[in-house]
C-alpha positions as CSV (number, residue, x, y, z in Angstrom):
1,M,-16.3,7.4,15.2
2,S,-13.1,5.8,13.7
3,S,-12.5,2.1,13.5
4,A,-9.6,2.6,16.0
5,D,-12.1,3.9,18.7
6,T,-15.0,1.6,18.1
7,P,-16.2,-1.0,20.6
8,L,-16.5,-3.5,17.7
9,P,-14.2,-6.6,18.0
10,A,-11.4,-7.0,15.5
11,V,-12.1,-9.0,12.4
12,A,-9.8,-11.4,10.5
13,P,-9.1,-10.0,7.0
14,E,-10.4,-13.1,5.2
15,V,-13.8,-13.0,7.0
16,L,-14.4,-9.4,5.9
17,A,-13.2,-10.1,2.4
18,E,-15.6,-13.0,2.1
19,A,-18.6,-11.0,3.3
20,V,-18.0,-8.2,0.8
21,E,-17.4,-10.7,-2.0
22,N,-20.8,-12.3,-1.4
23,L,-22.7,-9.0,-2.0
24,T,-24.4,-8.2,-5.3
25,A,-23.2,-5.3,-7.4
26,R,-26.1,-3.2,-6.3
27,L,-25.4,-3.7,-2.6
28,R,-21.7,-3.0,-3.0
29,K,-22.5,0.5,-4.1
30,K,-24.3,1.2,-0.8
31,L,-21.7,-0.4,1.4
32,D,-19.5,2.6,2.2
33,A,-22.5,4.7,3.3
34,V,-23.9,2.0,5.5
35,T,-20.6,1.2,7.1
36,A,-20.0,4.8,8.2
37,S,-22.8,4.7,10.7
38,C,-22.2,1.2,12.2
39,A,-19.6,2.1,14.8
40,A,-21.8,4.6,16.6
41,A,-24.7,2.1,16.7
42,A,-22.7,-0.7,18.2
43,V,-23.8,-1.8,21.7
44,R,-21.8,-4.3,23.8
45,E,-24.0,-6.9,25.4
46,P,-23.5,-8.5,28.9
47,D,-22.5,-11.8,27.3
48,G,-19.5,-10.2,25.5
49,S,-21.2,-10.0,22.1
50,V,-21.8,-6.8,20.2
51,G,-25.1,-5.9,18.6
52,I,-25.8,-3.4,15.8
53,R,-29.4,-2.5,14.9
54,F,-30.3,-1.6,11.3
55,G,-33.8,-0.1,11.3
56,E,-36.6,-2.2,12.7
57,D,-36.0,-5.6,11.1
58,A,-32.3,-6.3,11.1
59,V,-29.8,-6.8,14.0
60,V,-26.2,-7.9,13.4
61,T,-24.7,-9.8,16.3
62,L,-20.9,-10.2,16.5
63,R,-19.6,-13.0,18.9
64,P,-15.8,-12.9,19.1
65,G,-13.8,-15.9,20.2
66,P,-11.8,-16.2,23.4
67,E,-9.0,-14.1,21.9
68,G,-11.5,-11.2,21.2
69,T,-11.3,-11.6,17.4
70,L,-13.8,-12.6,14.8
71,T,-12.0,-15.4,13.0
72,R,-14.9,-17.4,11.5
73,A,-17.8,-16.4,9.3
74,E,-20.4,-17.9,11.7
75,Q,-19.4,-15.5,14.5
76,A,-21.2,-12.7,12.6
77,V,-24.9,-13.3,12.1
78,C,-27.8,-11.1,10.9
79,S,-31.5,-11.5,11.5
80,C,-32.6,-10.3,8.1
81,L,-33.9,-12.6,5.3
82,L,-30.8,-12.0,3.0
83,A,-28.3,-13.2,5.6
84,P,-25.5,-14.1,5.4
85,R,-25.2,-12.4,2.0
86,C,-26.7,-9.2,3.3
87,L,-25.5,-5.6,3.4
88,H,-25.9,-5.3,7.2
89,R,-23.5,-8.0,8.0
90,A,-20.8,-6.8,5.5
91,A,-21.2,-3.2,6.8
92,A,-20.8,-4.3,10.5
93,L,-17.7,-6.3,9.7
94,G,-16.3,-3.4,7.6
95,A,-16.6,-1.0,10.5
96,A,-14.6,-3.3,12.8
97,P,-10.8,-2.9,13.0
98,L,-8.6,-5.4,11.2
99,A,-7.0,-8.1,13.4
100,D,-3.3,-8.6,13.4
101,T,-1.9,-11.7,11.8
102,P,-0.4,-13.7,14.8
103,L,3.3,-14.4,14.4
104,A,5.5,-16.3,16.9
105,D,9.2,-16.9,17.5
106,T,10.2,-20.5,17.1
107,P,13.8,-21.8,17.5
108,L,15.0,-24.7,15.5
109,A,15.9,-26.8,18.6
110,D,13.9,-25.5,21.5
111,T,10.8,-23.4,22.0
112,P,11.6,-20.2,23.9
113,S,9.1,-18.1,25.8
114,A,7.0,-16.9,22.9
115,E,7.2,-13.2,22.3
116,A,4.3,-13.3,19.8
117,V,5.3,-10.0,18.2
118,P,3.8,-9.2,14.8
119,A,6.8,-8.7,12.5
120,E,6.7,-5.2,11.0
121,P,7.2,-5.4,7.3
122,R,10.6,-4.2,6.3
123,P,10.8,-1.4,3.7
124,A,11.3,-2.5,0.2
125,R,14.9,-2.3,-1.0
126,T,15.2,0.6,-3.5
127,A,16.1,-0.1,-7.0
128,P,19.2,1.7,-8.3
129,A,18.4,4.9,-10.1
130,G,17.7,4.1,-13.8
131,A,17.4,0.4,-13.2
132,P,14.4,-1.2,-15.0
133,L,11.6,-2.4,-12.7
134,P,10.3,-5.9,-12.9
135,V,7.0,-6.5,-14.7
136,P,4.6,-9.0,-13.1
137,G,4.3,-12.1,-15.2
138,D,7.8,-11.7,-16.7
139,S,10.0,-14.3,-15.2
140,A,13.1,-12.2,-14.7
141,G,14.3,-14.0,-11.6
142,E,17.3,-16.3,-11.8
143,P,16.7,-19.3,-9.5
144,A,19.7,-20.2,-7.5
145,P,20.7,-23.5,-6.0
146,T,19.2,-24.3,-2.7
147,T,20.4,-26.1,0.3
148,A,18.1,-28.2,2.5
149,G,17.5,-26.7,5.9
150,D,19.0,-23.3,5.1
151,A,16.2,-20.7,5.2
152,A,18.5,-17.9,3.9
153,V,19.3,-19.7,0.6
154,P,17.2,-18.5,-2.4
155,R,14.5,-20.9,-3.5
156,A,12.5,-20.9,-6.6
157,L,8.9,-19.7,-6.1
158,T,6.1,-22.2,-6.5
159,G,3.4,-21.7,-9.0
160,A,0.9,-20.9,-6.2
161,Q,3.3,-18.2,-4.8
162,T,3.7,-16.5,-8.2
163,A,0.0,-16.6,-8.8
164,A,-0.7,-15.1,-5.4
165,A,1.8,-12.4,-5.9
166,T,0.4,-11.5,-9.3
167,A,-3.1,-11.3,-7.9
168,L,-2.0,-9.1,-5.1
169,W,-0.1,-6.9,-7.5
170,E,-3.3,-6.5,-9.6
171,A,-5.4,-5.6,-6.5
172,A,-2.8,-3.1,-5.4
173,A,-2.7,-1.5,-8.8
174,E,-6.4,-1.1,-8.8
175,A,-6.3,0.4,-5.3
176,L,-3.6,2.9,-6.3
177,A,-5.6,3.9,-9.4
178,A,-8.6,4.5,-7.1
179,G,-6.8,6.4,-4.4
180,V,-8.1,7.3,-1.0
181,T,-11.2,9.1,-2.5
182,A,-12.5,5.9,-4.3
183,G,-10.7,3.3,-2.1
184,G,-13.8,2.3,-0.2
185,A,-14.8,-1.0,1.4
186,V,-15.0,-2.9,-2.0
187,V,-11.5,-1.9,-3.0
188,Q,-10.2,-2.7,0.4
189,A,-11.9,-6.1,0.4
190,E,-10.2,-7.0,-2.9
191,L,-6.9,-6.2,-1.3
192,L,-7.7,-8.3,1.8
193,R,-8.8,-11.3,-0.3
194,A,-5.6,-11.1,-2.3
195,A,-3.6,-10.7,1.0
196,H,-5.2,-13.8,2.4
197,T,-4.3,-15.7,-0.7
198,A,-0.7,-14.5,-0.3
199,R,-0.8,-15.7,3.3
200,L,-1.9,-19.2,2.2
201,A,0.9,-19.2,-0.3
202,A,3.5,-18.5,2.4
203,L,4.2,-14.8,1.4
204,P,3.9,-13.1,4.8
205,R,5.8,-10.0,3.8
206,A,3.4,-9.3,0.9
207,E,0.4,-10.0,3.2
208,A,1.7,-7.6,5.9
209,A,2.3,-4.9,3.3
210,A,-1.3,-5.2,2.0
211,L,-2.7,-4.9,5.5
212,R,-0.6,-1.8,6.0
213,V,-2.2,-0.3,2.9
214,V,-5.7,-1.2,3.9
215,R,-5.3,0.2,7.4
216,G,-3.8,3.4,5.8
217,L,-6.8,3.7,3.5
218,R,-9.2,3.3,6.3
219,A,-7.4,5.9,8.5
220,A,-7.2,8.4,5.6
221,R,-10.9,8.0,4.7
222,E,-11.8,8.4,8.4
223,R,-9.5,11.5,8.6
224,Q,-7.7,10.2,11.7
225,A,-5.3,12.7,13.2
226,A,-2.4,10.3,13.3
227,Q,-2.6,9.3,9.6
228,R,0.1,10.8,7.3
229,L,-0.3,10.7,3.6
230,G,3.5,10.1,3.3
231,D,3.1,6.9,5.4
232,L,0.4,5.6,3.1
233,T,2.5,6.5,0.0
234,E,5.4,4.5,1.5
235,A,3.0,1.6,2.2
236,F,1.9,1.6,-1.4
237,R,5.5,1.6,-2.6
238,E,6.4,-1.3,-0.4
239,L,3.4,-3.3,-1.5
240,L,3.9,-2.7,-5.2
241,Y,7.6,-3.2,-5.1
242,T,7.4,-6.5,-3.2
243,T,4.6,-8.0,-5.3
244,A,6.2,-6.9,-8.5
245,L,9.5,-8.7,-7.7
246,L,7.7,-11.8,-6.4
247,A,5.4,-11.9,-9.4
248,S,8.4,-11.7,-11.8
249,G,10.0,-14.8,-10.1
250,S,12.5,-13.2,-7.8
251,T,14.0,-15.8,-5.4
252,D,15.2,-13.4,-2.7
253,P,14.1,-14.9,0.6
254,A,13.8,-11.4,2.1
255,L,10.9,-10.7,-0.3
256,T,8.9,-13.8,0.8
257,G,9.4,-12.9,4.5
258,T,8.9,-15.3,7.3
259,S,5.9,-15.9,9.6
260,R,8.0,-17.2,12.3
261,R,11.3,-16.1,13.7
262,A,13.7,-19.1,13.4
263,Y,16.3,-19.5,16.0
264,A,19.5,-21.4,15.3
265,P,22.1,-22.6,17.8
266,G,24.6,-19.9,18.7
267,G,26.9,-21.7,21.1
268,G,28.5,-19.8,24.0
269,L,28.4,-16.0,24.0
270,R,29.6,-13.1,26.2
271,V,27.5,-10.0,25.7
272,Y,27.5,-6.6,27.3
273,G,24.7,-4.1,27.4
274,L,24.6,-0.9,25.4
275,C,21.2,0.6,26.1
276,R,17.5,0.0,26.4
277,E,14.9,1.1,23.7
278,P,11.2,1.2,24.5
279,V,8.9,-0.3,21.8
280,L,5.4,1.1,21.2
281,S,3.5,0.0,18.1
282,A,0.4,1.4,16.5
283,T,-1.3,-2.0,16.8
284,G,-1.2,-2.1,20.6
285,Y,2.1,-3.9,21.4
286,G,4.6,-2.5,23.9
287,G,7.8,-3.6,25.5
288,V,11.6,-3.1,25.4
289,V,14.6,-4.1,23.4
290,T,18.0,-4.2,25.1
291,H,20.9,-3.9,22.7
292,L,24.0,-5.9,23.4
293,L,27.6,-6.2,22.0
294,T,30.1,-9.0,22.1
295,P,33.9,-8.4,22.7
296,D,34.5,-8.8,19.0
297,G,31.8,-6.2,18.1
298,A,29.0,-8.5,17.0
299,R,25.5,-7.1,17.9
300,Y,22.7,-8.9,19.6
301,S,19.5,-7.9,21.4
302,V,17.0,-9.2,23.9
303,A,13.4,-8.3,23.4
304,D,10.3,-8.4,25.6
305,V,7.4,-7.1,23.5
306,R,3.8,-8.2,24.1
307,P,0.3,-6.7,23.9
308,G,-0.2,-3.9,26.3
309,G,0.6,-0.6,24.6
310,L,2.1,2.3,26.6
311,A,1.8,0.7,30.0
312,R,3.7,-2.4,28.8
313,A,6.4,-0.3,27.2
314,R,7.0,1.7,30.3
315,G,7.0,-1.2,32.7
316,A,9.1,-3.6,30.6
317,G,12.2,-1.4,31.0
318,S,12.5,-2.8,34.6
319,A,11.0,-6.3,34.0
320,S,13.1,-9.4,34.4
321,V,15.0,-10.7,31.5
322,A,13.6,-14.0,30.4
323,L,16.8,-15.6,29.2
324,G,18.3,-18.8,30.7
325,G,17.3,-18.0,34.3
326,A,19.4,-14.8,34.5
327,V,18.6,-12.8,37.6
328,L,18.7,-9.5,35.8
329,D,16.1,-7.0,34.7
330,H,16.5,-5.1,31.5
331,A,17.8,-2.0,33.3
332,G,20.6,-4.2,34.8
333,L,21.3,-5.9,31.5
334,A,21.6,-2.6,29.7
335,R,24.5,-1.7,32.1
336,G,25.7,-5.2,32.7
337,G,26.5,-8.3,30.8
338,L,25.7,-12.0,30.4
339,R,27.6,-15.2,29.7
340,V,25.2,-17.3,27.7
341,A,25.7,-21.1,27.2
342,G,23.7,-22.9,24.5
343,A,22.4,-19.6,23.0
344,T,19.8,-19.6,20.3
345,V,20.0,-16.7,17.8
346,S,17.6,-15.4,15.1
347,P,19.0,-14.1,11.8
348,E,18.4,-10.5,13.1
349,G,20.6,-11.2,16.2
350,R,17.7,-11.7,18.6
351,L,18.6,-14.0,21.5
352,G,16.0,-16.7,22.3
353,A,15.1,-18.2,25.6
354,G,15.0,-21.9,24.9
355,R,15.0,-24.6,27.6
356,G,18.7,-25.4,27.0
357,V,19.8,-21.8,27.4
358,K,21.8,-20.9,30.5
359,A,22.8,-17.3,31.4
360,T,25.1,-16.0,34.1
361,P,25.4,-12.2,34.9
362,L,28.6,-10.4,34.2
363,P,29.9,-7.0,35.3
364,G,29.2,-4.3,32.7
365,T,31.7,-2.2,30.8
366,P,31.5,1.6,30.3
367,W,31.2,3.1,26.8
368,S,34.8,4.3,27.0
369,D,36.2,0.8,27.4
370,G,35.7,-2.6,25.8
371,P,33.8,-3.2,22.6
372,A,31.5,-0.1,22.9
373,A,34.5,2.2,22.5
374,A,34.8,1.3,18.8
375,L,31.4,2.7,18.1
376,F,32.5,6.2,19.1
377,A,35.9,6.1,17.4
378,R,34.6,6.2,13.8
379,P,33.3,9.4,12.1
380,A,29.5,9.4,11.9
381,A,29.5,10.1,8.2
382,E,31.5,6.9,7.5
383,A,29.2,4.8,9.6
384,V,26.0,6.2,8.0
385,A,27.4,5.8,4.5
386,D,28.2,2.1,5.2
387,S,24.8,1.6,6.8
388,L,22.8,3.0,4.0
389,A,24.9,1.3,1.3
390,S,24.6,-2.2,2.9
391,Q,21.0,-1.7,4.1
392,D,19.0,-4.8,3.0
393,G,15.6,-3.7,4.3
394,A,16.5,-3.8,8.0
395,E,16.6,-0.7,10.2
396,P,19.9,1.2,10.3
397,A,22.5,0.0,12.8
398,L,23.2,1.9,15.9
399,L,26.1,4.4,15.8
400,G,27.8,6.5,18.4
401,C,29.5,10.0,18.2
402,D,30.7,12.7,20.5
403,V,28.8,16.0,20.0
404,A,28.6,19.5,21.5
405,V,25.1,21.0,22.1
406,V,24.2,24.0,19.9
407,G,20.6,24.6,20.9
408,A,17.0,23.8,20.3
409,A,15.3,23.8,16.9
410,G,11.6,23.3,17.6
411,E,11.2,19.9,19.2
412,D,14.7,18.8,18.0
413,L,18.1,19.3,19.4
414,L,20.9,20.7,17.2
415,V,24.4,19.4,18.0
416,R,27.8,19.5,16.2
417,E,30.0,16.5,15.9
418,A,33.1,17.0,18.0
419,R,35.6,16.6,15.1
420,P,37.4,19.2,13.0
421,D,34.8,20.7,10.6
422,G,32.2,18.3,12.1
423,P,28.7,18.5,10.6
424,L,25.7,20.0,12.2
425,L,23.4,17.2,13.3
426,R,19.8,17.1,14.4
427,L,18.7,14.9,17.3
428,R,15.0,14.0,17.1
429,A,13.1,12.0,19.7
430,A,13.3,8.3,19.0
431,H,9.6,8.1,20.0
432,P,7.4,11.2,20.2
433,H,4.9,9.9,22.7
434,P,4.6,12.4,25.5
435,E,4.5,9.7,28.2
436,L,8.0,8.6,27.2
437,P,10.9,10.8,28.4
438,H,12.6,11.1,25.0
439,A,11.4,14.6,24.2
440,D,11.8,15.9,27.8
441,N,15.4,14.8,28.0
442,L,16.2,16.5,24.7
443,R,14.6,19.8,25.9
444,R,16.7,19.7,29.0
445,L,19.9,19.1,27.1
446,A,19.0,22.0,24.8
447,G,19.2,24.4,27.7
448,H,23.0,23.9,28.0
449,P,24.7,25.1,24.9
450,G,28.3,23.9,24.7
451,L,27.6,20.7,26.7
452,R,29.7,17.8,25.5
453,I,27.8,14.5,25.3
454,R,28.3,11.1,23.9
455,V,25.3,9.9,21.9
456,L,24.2,6.5,20.9
457,G,21.4,6.3,18.4
458,R,20.0,5.2,15.1
459,P,20.3,7.4,12.0
460,D,17.0,8.4,10.3
461,P,17.3,7.3,6.7
462,D,14.5,9.6,5.6
463,R,15.8,12.9,7.0
464,A,19.0,14.9,6.4
465,A,21.7,14.5,9.1
466,T,19.2,13.3,11.7
467,L,19.9,10.9,14.5
468,R,17.3,9.2,16.7
469,P,19.2,9.1,20.1
470,L,18.6,6.1,22.4
471,A,21.1,6.9,25.1
472,V,23.6,9.6,26.1
473,G,26.6,9.7,28.4
474,P,29.5,12.0,29.4
475,V,32.5,12.5,27.1
476,P,35.6,11.1,28.7
477,G,38.1,13.8,29.8
478,A,35.6,16.7,29.1
479,D,34.8,19.2,31.9
480,H,31.6,20.6,30.6
481,T,29.7,17.3,30.3
482,L,27.1,15.1,32.0
483,R,27.5,14.1,35.6
484,L,25.6,10.8,35.9
485,P,25.3,8.6,39.0
486,E,28.0,5.9,39.3
487,E,25.4,3.1,39.2
488,W,24.3,4.3,35.7
489,L,27.7,3.3,34.4
490,G,28.2,6.4,32.4
491,R,25.0,6.2,30.3
492,A,21.3,7.4,30.5
493,D,18.6,5.6,28.5
494,L,16.6,8.5,27.1
495,G,13.4,6.3,26.8
496,Y,13.5,5.4,30.5
497,D,15.9,7.5,32.6
498,R,15.0,11.2,33.2
499,L,17.8,13.7,33.3
500,Q,17.6,16.0,36.3
501,G,19.4,19.1,37.3
502,Q,22.1,17.3,39.2
503,H,23.1,15.3,36.1
504,L,24.0,18.6,34.3
505,P,26.8,21.1,34.9
506,P,26.0,23.9,37.4
507,A,24.3,27.0,36.0
508,G,27.4,29.1,36.4
509,H,29.7,26.6,34.8
510,T,30.2,27.5,31.1
511,P,32.6,26.0,28.6
512,D,35.7,27.7,27.5
513,A,35.5,29.8,24.4
514,A,37.8,27.3,22.6
515,Q,35.5,24.5,23.5
516,A,32.2,26.2,22.9
517,P,30.5,25.2,19.6
518,A,30.2,27.8,16.9
519,P,26.6,29.2,16.4
520,A,24.6,27.1,14.0
521,P,24.9,28.6,10.6
522,A,22.3,28.3,7.9
523,E,24.0,25.3,6.4
524,P,22.5,24.0,3.2
525,D,20.2,21.0,3.5
526,P,20.7,18.9,0.3
527,L,17.3,17.2,0.8
528,A,15.2,20.2,1.7
529,D,16.8,22.4,-0.9
530,S,16.4,20.0,-3.8
531,P,13.4,20.1,-6.1
532,L,12.5,16.5,-5.4
533,W,9.5,17.7,-3.4
534,R,7.8,18.1,-6.8
535,V,8.1,14.4,-7.4
536,R,6.8,13.5,-3.9
537,R,3.9,15.9,-4.3
538,L,2.8,14.2,-7.5
539,L,3.1,10.7,-5.9
540,E,1.1,11.7,-2.9
541,T,-1.5,13.4,-5.2
542,G,-1.9,10.0,-6.8
543,V,-2.4,8.2,-3.5
544,A,-4.9,10.8,-2.3
545,G,-7.0,11.3,-5.4
546,G,-6.1,8.3,-7.6
547,R,-5.2,8.2,-11.3
548,R,-7.7,11.0,-12.2
549,A,-6.0,13.4,-9.8
550,V,-2.6,12.9,-11.3
551,A,-4.0,13.3,-14.8
552,E,-5.8,16.6,-13.8
553,S,-2.7,18.0,-12.1
554,A,-0.5,17.1,-15.1
555,R,-2.7,19.1,-17.5
556,G,-1.8,22.4,-15.8
557,E,1.0,24.7,-16.7
558,D,2.3,24.5,-13.1
559,H,3.1,20.8,-13.5
560,R,4.8,21.1,-16.8
561,S,6.9,24.0,-15.6
562,G,8.1,21.8,-12.7
563,Y,10.2,19.7,-15.1
564,G,12.6,22.7,-15.5
565,P,13.8,22.9,-11.9
566,L,14.3,19.1,-11.8
567,R,16.4,19.2,-14.9
568,R,18.4,22.3,-14.0
569,A,19.3,20.7,-10.6
570,G,20.6,17.6,-12.4
571,F,17.6,15.3,-11.6
572,T,16.9,14.5,-15.3
573,A,15.9,10.9,-14.5
574,A,13.4,12.2,-11.9
575,A,11.9,14.6,-14.5
576,D,11.6,11.8,-17.0
577,R,9.8,9.5,-14.6
578,V,7.4,12.3,-13.6
579,A,6.7,13.0,-17.2
580,A,6.1,9.3,-17.9
581,L,3.7,9.0,-14.9
582,A,1.8,12.0,-16.0
583,A,1.5,10.7,-19.5
584,E,0.3,7.3,-18.4
585,A,-2.2,8.8,-16.0
586,D,-3.8,10.8,-18.8
587,R,-3.7,8.0,-21.4
588,R,-7.1,6.8,-22.6
589,P,-7.0,3.9,-25.0
590,R,-9.4,3.4,-27.8
591,D,-10.9,0.1,-29.1
592,A,-11.1,-1.0,-32.8
593,F,-14.2,1.3,-33.3
594,G,-12.4,4.4,-31.8
595,R,-14.4,4.3,-28.6
596,L,-12.6,5.4,-25.4
597,G,-12.0,2.5,-23.0
598,D,-10.8,2.1,-19.4
599,P,-7.0,2.3,-19.1
600,S,-5.0,-0.4,-17.5
601,A,-4.3,0.1,-13.9
602,E,-1.1,-2.0,-14.1
603,G,0.6,0.4,-16.6
604,Y,-0.2,3.3,-14.3
605,A,1.1,1.4,-11.2
606,R,4.3,0.6,-13.0
607,A,4.9,4.2,-13.9
608,W,4.0,5.3,-10.3
609,L,6.3,2.7,-8.8
610,A,9.2,3.7,-11.1
611,A,8.9,7.3,-10.0
612,A,8.6,6.3,-6.3
613,A,11.6,3.9,-6.4
614,H,13.7,6.6,-8.1
615,L,12.7,9.2,-5.6
616,S,13.6,6.9,-2.7
617,A,17.0,6.2,-4.1
618,A,17.7,9.9,-4.8
619,E,16.6,10.9,-1.3
620,R,18.7,8.2,0.3
621,S,21.8,9.5,-1.5
622,L,21.1,13.1,-0.4
623,V,20.6,11.9,3.2
624,A,24.0,10.1,3.1
625,A,25.6,13.3,1.7
626,S,24.1,15.5,4.5
627,W,26.1,13.5,7.1
628,A,29.4,14.4,5.5
629,S,31.4,17.2,7.0
630,P,32.6,20.1,4.9
631,A,36.1,18.5,4.8
632,L,34.6,15.4,3.2
633,T,32.4,17.2,0.7
C-alpha cells in the first residue's frame, strides 16, 4: 500500500525528521524494511486515532489534532520500552503521508477571505548556456540597496538563511548521490530536517522544493503509477539550483519565496472576463481561477481554491465570486466584468477580497472587441518568444490565436495557425483528468477537419509547438466555425463547458478547398530530433540509480559514443557537461596513504546541476524555435 492510499494521518515533516534522527545507527539500517509493512497494519480506532501493532509487545498510537495532522511529537506514542527513540514509532511516522505547509493570503491593509492555497514552487530560472554556476559557500551575490516596506526589493541574506541554504544544499547533494534506489527513510529524513531549518530561516521556496523531492522519492520507491522520473529530475534541479544560489549569497527575492501572498492597494479597476480554468492539485486542493483583463491590457485573476480535490474543482466553476459583494458566479465573471473600488492586488495579479473592496458587475465584451482582441492580433511565435525570454519562474502568460483544425494525433489535436505559412501546433489537454471535459472537447473538435476556431491557452514551455487550451470560440467572419449559444458570449471554457453537436457545423457542411488546411506534413520537431535526449537520459539515470549508476553507464562504449552525435549537431557545450558529469561520477579520491576514499557528493551535485541547467536552457531555445513559422525560420 502506498503512502497516498494509507489510512494513516499526515505528519509534519519536522516530526518525522526528529523521530528518525533519534534512532541509533543500527536501527536506522532496519527502518526501510519495517516502514514498508506499516500502512497495511494500520487500524483506525473509534476515537479517531490510528493504531499499528508490531508483534506482541509494541503498539504505536497516532492521535492527530483537529486538523487531522500530526504536528507534535507527543501525538505519536509507542508502548515499547525504547519509546520514544524506538524503531516502531519512526517507522509508523515514515509510512504516513507528508503534511502540506499551510500558507495563506494576507493583504497589507485588510484580510480577505483566506484562500489558504499552498503555493506551488516556481521552477528555477535557467542559467544561460555556458554561464558558471554558483558554488555554495562562495559569496557571489551582490547585495543591493533595500527600501523599507518593499517586499520586491533585494535584501541581503542573514547568516541564518545562508547557513540553512547551505545545509539544505548538502542534504540535497547527498540525496542525489544516493538516488531513488538508496534514497530511503534516512536520506529523506535528512532532507526534511534541512527543509524545516529553511522554513525557520524564512526560505519557503527552498523548503517547498525539498518537500517535492521527498514526495517524489517516496512515490518512486513505492512505484506509484502517477510518478514520472522526469518530474523527480526537475524537482532535484529546482532544489539544487535554488539552494546553490541562496547559499552563494544571492539576494533575488524570488529565490527566498514568500509564505504569504501579500496584497497591496490597487485603487479602482475595470476588469473583463477571459475564461475559467479548473485547478486540481496532487495534494488534494481544487477550485477555479478566472482570468481577467483591463481595458489597457493588464492581466488579473480571481481564484477560489481550497481543499476538496476533484469535486471542489468541478463545483467551483459555478460558485459565487467572493469579491466585494459582487453578485456573480465564476461562470458569469468569465463572460462578464467588474468595476472594483478599493482593490487589493498581489504581485501575481491576484485580486483580494478585503473588507474595503467593493465590486459592481459590468456587461462583458466578446473576444473580437475590447482588450481581448489584441491577444489574437499578434502572431503566436512572437508572443511565445517574448514569454519565454521574460519568464522569471512564473507560468507562461496566456496567448490567443486563430487556427484551423487538421486532425487528431493520439490524445492531442493538431491545428495550423491561420496565417500565411502558419506553423503546425499541437493542442494538448490543459488537465488530463477524465472527469474534466478538456480531453473530450478536443476529441470532438478533432472530428471536424478544416474547422476554424479561436483558441486561448497557455504555451507548454517543455514541449515543441504545444498549447494548453483553456477556451475556444468562433473566428469572426468565418463560415466553417463554432456556433455557440448567445449567452456564452462567443467562448467555451474547455474545463467546464462541453461542446455538443449543435455547437459545430452540420455534418454536410465542409470548408471550401481554399479554406481547408493542408494535410499535416511530417514537419521536423527541433526538440524531438535533437540528440539532447542523451543528456536527459544520463540525468535521469543519476536520479534513479544515484552516482554509482552514472559511473557505471559512463564506462560503457555506448555512452562515450554518444558524445559524437551531440558535437556533430552543434551541442558541444552539452557534450562537455555530460563528459564532466561522467568523470565526476567515476572519480574516487585517495588519501595520503593511497587508500580509496568516499568522493564528495557536492562536486557530483555541481556537475549534475550544470548539465541539467544547460539542458533546460537548450530545450527552452528549441521550444521557442518550434513556434516560428517557416517564413520566420
